[in-house]
C-alpha positions in Angstrom: 5.4 -36.3 19.9 9.1 -36.8 19.1 10.5 -34.5 16.5 12.5 -36.3 13.8 15.7 -35.0 12.3 15.4 -33.9 8.7 16.8 -36.4 6.2 20.1 -35.3 4.5 21.3 -35.9 1.0 23.6 -38.6 2.4 20.6 -40.4 3.9 18.9 -40.5 0.5 22.1 -41.7 -1.1 22.4 -44.6 1.4 18.8 -45.7 0.9 19.0 -45.4 -2.9 22.3 -47.2 -3.0 24.1 -44.5 -4.9 26.7 -41.8 -4.1 25.8 -38.4 -2.7 27.1 -36.8 -5.9 24.6 -38.8 -7.9 21.7 -37.6 -5.7 22.9 -34.0 -6.1 23.1 -34.5 -9.9 19.5 -35.8 -9.9 18.3 -32.5 -8.4 20.7 -30.3 -10.4 20.5 -31.9 -13.9 18.7 -35.2 -14.0 19.3 -35.5 -17.8 22.8 -36.7 -16.9 21.5 -39.6 -14.8 19.8 -42.8 -16.1 16.0 -42.9 -15.7 16.3 -46.0 -13.4 18.6 -44.2 -11.1 16.5 -41.1 -11.1 13.4 -43.1 -10.1 15.4 -44.9 -7.3 16.7 -41.6 -5.9 13.3 -39.8 -6.0 11.6 -42.8 -4.4 14.1 -42.8 -1.6 13.7 -39.0 -1.1 9.9 -39.4 -0.9 10.2 -42.2 1.7 12.5 -40.0 3.8 10.5 -36.8 3.2 13.7 -35.2 1.9 13.5 -31.6 0.5 16.6 -30.3 -1.2 17.8 -26.9 0.0 17.6 -25.1 -3.4 18.2 -21.7 -1.7 21.6 -22.8 -0.4 22.5 -24.4 -3.6 21.7 -21.3 -5.7 23.6 -19.1 -3.3 26.7 -21.3 -3.5 26.5 -20.8 -7.3 26.0 -17.0 -7.0 22.5 -17.4 -8.4 19.1 -16.1 -7.6 17.0 -17.1 -4.6 13.8 -16.7 -6.7 12.2 -14.7 -3.9 10.9 -11.2 -3.8 10.1 -9.5 -0.4 7.3 -7.1 0.4 7.6 -5.0 3.6 4.2 -3.7 4.6 2.5 -2.2 7.6 -0.1 -3.9 9.9 -2.0 -7.0 8.8 -5.3 -5.6 9.9 -5.5 -3.1 7.1 -7.0 -4.7 3.9 -5.0 -2.2 1.8 -1.8 -4.0 2.5 -2.9 -7.5 1.6 -4.6 -6.3 -1.6 -1.2 -4.8 -2.6 0.4 -8.1 -1.7 -2.1 -10.0 -3.9 -1.1 -7.8 -6.9 2.6 -8.5 -6.3 1.9 -12.2 -6.1 -0.1 -12.2 -9.3 2.6 -10.6 -11.2 5.7 -12.5 -10.0 4.3 -16.0 -9.7 4.3 -16.6 -13.5 8.0 -15.7 -13.6 8.9 -18.4 -11.0 9.3 -16.1 -8.0 7.9 -16.7 -4.5 6.7 -13.8 -2.4 7.9 -13.2 1.2 5.8 -10.8 3.3 6.9 -9.2 6.5 5.1 -6.5 8.6 6.5 -3.5 10.4 3.5 -2.5 12.5 3.9 0.9 10.7 7.0 1.8 12.8 10.3 3.1 11.7 12.2 0.6 13.9 10.2 -2.2 12.5 10.9 -1.2 9.0 14.6 -1.2 9.3 14.7 -4.5 11.3 12.5 -6.3 8.9 14.2 -5.0 5.8 17.6 -5.9 7.1 16.4 -9.5 8.0 15.0 -10.0 4.5 18.1 -8.7 2.8 20.2 -11.1 4.8 18.1 -13.9 3.1 19.4 -12.5 -0.2 16.0 -11.8 -1.7 16.1 -10.8 -5.3 14.2 -7.5 -4.8 12.7 -5.5 -1.9 9.3 -3.9 -2.2 8.5 -1.6 0.6 5.8 0.8 1.8 8.1 3.4 3.5 7.3 4.4 7.1 10.5 5.9 8.4 11.8 9.4 7.5 15.0 7.9 6.0 15.6 4.8 3.8 19.3 5.7 3.0 20.4 2.5 4.8 19.2 0.6 1.7 21.4 2.5 -0.7 24.2 0.0 -0.4 22.0 -2.9 -1.3 20.9 -1.0 -4.4 24.5 -0.7 -5.5 24.9 -4.4 -5.0 22.2 -5.0 -7.5 19.1 -5.6 -5.3 16.2 -3.5 -6.6 14.3 -1.5 -4.0 10.8 -0.4 -5.1 8.8 2.0 -2.9 5.0 1.6 -2.9 2.3 4.2 -2.1 5.0 6.6 -0.9 8.4 7.6 -2.4 11.5 6.5 -0.5 13.4 9.2 1.3 17.2 9.7 0.9 17.2 6.8 -1.5 17.3 6.6 -5.3 14.5 4.1 -5.9 11.6 3.4 -8.3 8.2 4.1 -6.9 4.5 3.5 -7.5 2.2 6.1 -6.0 -1.4 7.3 -6.3 -2.6 10.6 -7.7 -3.4 11.7 -4.1 -3.4 15.4 -4.7 -5.8 15.2 -7.6 -8.1 12.8 -5.8 -8.5 15.0 -2.8 -8.8 18.2 -4.9 -11.6 16.6 -7.0 -13.4 15.3 -3.9 -13.3 18.7 -2.2 -14.5 20.4 -5.5 -17.4 17.8 -5.5 -18.5 19.0 -2.1 -18.1 22.7 -3.0 -20.3 22.1 -6.0 -23.1 21.1 -3.6 -22.9 24.4 -1.8 -20.6 23.4 1.1 -18.2 26.0 2.4 -17.4 24.6 5.9 -15.6 21.5 4.7 -13.4 19.6 7.2 -10.4 17.3 6.6 -9.5 14.6 9.1 -6.6 12.1 8.9 -4.4 9.9 11.0 -1.4 9.5 10.6 -0.8 12.9 9.1 3.0 12.9 8.8 3.2 10.6 5.7 3.5 11.5 2.0 0.0 10.3 1.1 -1.6 12.6 3.7 0.5 15.6 2.8 -0.5 15.3 -0.8 -4.2 14.8 0.0 -4.2 17.7 2.5 -2.5 19.9 -0.2 -5.3 18.9 -2.7 -8.0 19.8 -0.1 -6.5 23.1 0.7 -5.9 24.1 -2.9 -9.5 23.3 -3.7 -10.8 25.3 -0.8 -8.5 28.3 -1.7 -9.8 28.2 -5.3 -13.3 28.8 -3.8 -12.0 31.7 -1.8 -11.7 29.8 1.5 -8.1 30.2 2.5 -8.4 29.7 6.3 -9.2 26.0 6.9 -7.2 25.2 10.1 -10.2 25.2 12.4 -11.8 22.4 10.3 -8.6 20.3 10.0 -7.8 17.4 12.3 -4.3 16.2 11.5 -3.5 13.5 14.0 -0.3 11.6 14.4 -1.3 9.1 17.0 -2.2 5.7 15.7 -4.0 4.9 18.9 -6.3 7.9 18.6 -10.0 7.0 18.3 -11.2 8.1 14.8 -14.8 8.5 16.0 -13.7 10.9 18.7 -11.6 12.9 16.2 -14.6 13.5 13.9 -16.9 14.1 16.9 -14.6 17.0 17.9 -15.4 18.6 14.6 -19.1 18.2 15.1 -19.0 20.1 18.4 -17.6 23.3 16.9 -19.9 26.4 16.9 -19.3 26.6 13.1 -19.3 22.8 12.6 -18.5 21.6 9.1 -21.4 20.7 6.8 -19.1 18.3 4.9 -16.1 16.1 5.8 -13.3 14.6 3.7 -11.5 11.8 5.5 -7.9 10.9 4.6 -8.1 7.1 4.9 -10.5 4.2 5.4 -10.0 4.0 9.2 -10.9 7.7 9.6 -13.9 7.2 7.3 -15.3 4.4 9.5 -14.8 6.5 12.5 -16.7 9.3 10.8 -19.6 7.0 9.9 -19.9 6.1 13.6 -19.6 9.7 14.7 -22.3 10.9 12.4 -24.9 8.4 13.5 -27.8 10.4 15.0 -25.8 13.6 15.2 -27.8 15.8 12.8 -30.7 15.7 10.4 -29.5 15.8 7.7 -26.0 14.8 8.7 -22.9 16.4 7.1 -21.8 15.2 3.7 -19.0 12.7 3.8 -16.4 11.5 1.3 -13.6 9.1 2.4 -10.3 8.5 0.7 -9.9 4.7 0.3 -12.7 2.3 -0.5 -13.6 -0.4 2.1 -15.6 -3.6 2.1 -18.9 -2.2 3.5 -18.8 1.3 2.0 -21.3 0.3 -0.7 -23.7 -1.1 1.8 -23.4 2.0 4.0 -23.8 4.3 1.0 -20.4 6.0 1.7 -19.0 8.1 -1.2 -15.2 7.4 -1.6 -12.2 8.3 -3.5 -11.2 4.9 -4.9 -8.2 3.3 -6.6 -6.9 -0.1 -7.4 -4.5 -1.4 -4.6 -4.0 -4.7 -6.5 -2.7 -2.7 -9.5 -0.4 -0.8 -7.1 1.2 -4.2 -6.3 1.2 -5.4 -9.9 3.0 -2.2 -11.1 5.6 -2.4 -8.3 6.2 -6.0 -9.2 6.7 -5.2 -12.8 9.3 -2.5 -11.9 11.1 -5.0 -9.7 11.2 -7.6 -12.5 12.5 -5.0 -14.9 15.2 -4.0 -12.4 16.3 -7.6 -11.8 16.8 -8.0 -15.5 18.4 -4.6 -16.0 19.6 -3.0 -12.8 20.9 0.3 -14.3 19.0 3.1 -15.8 16.9 6.1 -14.7 14.5 5.6 -11.9 10.8 5.6 -12.6 7.8 6.9 -10.7 4.5 5.4 -11.8 1.3 7.3 -10.9 -2.0 5.5 -10.7 -5.3 7.2 -11.0 -8.0 7.7 -8.4 -11.7 8.2 -9.0 -14.8 9.3 -7.1 -17.5 6.8 -6.4 -20.8 8.6 -5.6 -22.9 6.5 -3.2 -24.9 9.1 -1.4 -23.0 10.6 1.6 -20.9 12.8 -0.6 -23.9 14.1 -2.5 -25.8 15.6 0.4 -26.3 19.4 -0.3 -25.3 22.0 2.1 -28.1 23.1 4.4 -29.3 26.7 3.5 -28.3 29.4 6.0 -31.0 30.3 8.6 -31.7 33.6 6.9 -31.5 32.4 3.3 -34.3 32.3 0.7 -35.4 28.6 0.8 -35.9 28.8 -3.0 -32.4 29.8 -3.7 -29.9 27.4 -5.2 -27.0 27.1 -2.7 -24.6 25.8 -5.3 -21.9 28.0 -6.9 -22.2 28.9 -10.5 -19.1 27.0 -11.4 -16.3 25.0 -9.9 -12.6 25.3 -10.8 -10.6 22.8 -12.8 -7.9 21.0 -10.8 -4.4 22.5 -11.2 -1.8 20.6 -13.1 0.8 18.7 -11.1 3.9 20.7 -10.5 7.1 19.4 -11.9 8.6 18.6 -8.5 5.8 16.1 -7.9 7.2 13.7 -10.4 
């Protein structure tokens, strides 16, 4: 099949029998052109399959491209496309189109993709930070392009952000397990060196410490290898002499690995709570710390639209809540010690309230 050249504005003008300036005026302000001429020009454009380059025209005028970019990780994770759906829902009624690009969750990919999008003069950049440093975006912010960090605050960059109550969610999940008599509670995550996991790990450790369990390292699996097999990571916990009776996983991929690792391993199996809901968690009966990823996107889009309209002002950090969904795996009680009275209640008398967020968290 031969590829045809795109029709130009001059081609439309020749077919319609008018000047190129008249064609341009039809697309810029057709109220200045007679209805008969407008109809002739549009008919010629349709026959030639002509599409005006509104982006170039707006840039020549110093105007908006009416596009907002979202830089996210890998396409295979449903978390990312649900955030994208929230952004789309919020910006579409305002006449903006969404451009999505992926980084494969790498620092190099983040910079490359962000630079390419900014060259297209997008009106705002929404990003889930991966790299340790986003300072290269500071110049764009001074030029009036809003940068909004989603899920994790930007580093070395003054930027608005929308994050989850990660610390509280992990604290409450761990307390939930403690209330069912568990003392050997594990925490497993991959990747570990990101803001979300640092906050979730902090919540887990604080809840354990509040129950008098300060040493948790032997039950922690903090992995920073995206190629690592989640099932094998959890299996290594189950092989310990003092294997955990409960497991808190830091994200949906680790939770799925845990479900696989627990199959047929023990009767009853360890309790399990996963951070992040996923599509089959309800069918599998997996208890999770849930939140609304669509709302993450909507809130980030709202911040971007506010910044487009008013670029100056103090930065904002919006925190969205998490909540525990009890489906069964997180409600399994701790097995009684071998020498315990089988009639004794293994649960503690009371569980502590979660601590208040410290000021530096905000």
